[in-house]
Residue, then its C-alpha position, 0 to 999 in steps of 0.5 A: x532939518x535933520x538931527x545928527x550928531x550925538x544930540x540926535x542919539x539922545x533924542x531917539x532914546x528918548x522917544x523910544x521910552x516914551x513911546x512905550x507909554x504912549x502905546x498904552x493911551x495912543x489910538x492907532x492912525x488908520x495908515x500907521x498902526x502904532x508906528x509912531x516915527x511915521x505919525x503924531x498919536x491922538x490919544x485919551x483925553x486930547x479934546x480936554x486939552x484941546x479944550x484948555x488951549x481953546x479956553x485961552x484968551x490969547x488964542x480965543x482972539x486970534x484971526x488966523x492960527x496954524x495948526x499942524x495936521x497932526x492925528x491929536x489936534x482934529x478936534x482943535x481943528x474943529x472947534x477953532x473953526x467953529x470959534x470963526x478962526x481961521x485954520x492954516x495947516x500943511x498935509x503930511x511931510x508938507x508934500x502938498x504944501x499949505x492949505x486954509x480953511x476959512x470958517x467964512x467960507x466953509x459950511x458950517x455943516x463941514x467944519x468937521x469933515x473939514x479939520x479931517x486930513x482928507x476933508x481939508x484939501x476937499x474944502x479948503x484952499x491950497x495956498x502957496x507961501x505968495x498967497x500968505x503973504x498976499x492974504x496978510x494973515x495974521x497968525x497969532x499962534x502955532x499949534x502942534x503935536x510931538x512925540x514928546x516935550x519937556x518943561x522947557x518947551x523943547x520937543x522931542x518930535x518924529x524926527x524929521x523937523x517939520x513943525x520946524x520947517x513949517x516956522x522956518x518957512x513962514x518966519x521967512x515971509x514974515x507971516x509969523x514973528x519971534x513974539x507969536x506964541x507957539x503950543x503942544x499938545x499932548x498928554x501928560x505921558x509926553x512931559x518929561x523932566x528931561x534936559x536937552x540943548x536946542x538946536x538952531x533951527x529948533x522951535x521951542x513951544x511957549x506952551x506945554x498943554x495937556x488934559x489936566x494942566x498948561x505949562x508955560x515954559x517961560x522965556x522962549x527964544x524962536x530960531x530966526x535962522x530961516x531954513x538952513x538949507x544945508x541941514x535938510x534931509x536928503x530928498x527934502x527939497x525935491x518933495x516940498x513945494x513950499x521949499x522951493x517956492x521959497x528958494x525962488x523967492x529968495x533968489x528974486x528977493x521978494x519973500x516979504x522980509 
């Protein structure tokens, strides 16, 4: 769901400011270099931030977590598999849908490779929304990277709203609920005091995790609107198979809720 109007303009200004600082600590992407509008960057000491999340009892107790395909979360995906937890993720832009990494079916020597964007599609299992519902995956955490985030857990992403779509898809099929934890893993320079009014579809994060601290956003209300079909960017429905599947499921009355 794309942002429109003045709020989108304000978010753009914030992104530009943060990206100047992020470039000092970010690692370039093999394809997109430092074009932060095209990917969420890995950064110095991201493993320390990941270890802070991994140490939380609420995370360790999960049987399945959703982790976005962001560069800064590769180590988190690997270590989550090492802990025996299933990882649900998507391809970039959700264009090839959801993939499940189950450590019980992957050789331990392949965990690191399976955690990469190339490896997950060779090692993992492609799953439709119907598959996810049938498997009865209990997703206890949704974790994302982001361009920037404020202390209230409101994200300033690349501007395409993929994490909001992922939440909407999983919420619409009752795979996640209003009390499912959400976390953003970022560098300290990406954490802002900036005030922002969230949109109806903005998936606010309960936790903001940096290499040096864990911030709790306080009382967080997750979106319950599902997918706002009239707010999708042009071409999203055509390019994202799970959106097409969800629309078909809704017509058939089989979304699981």
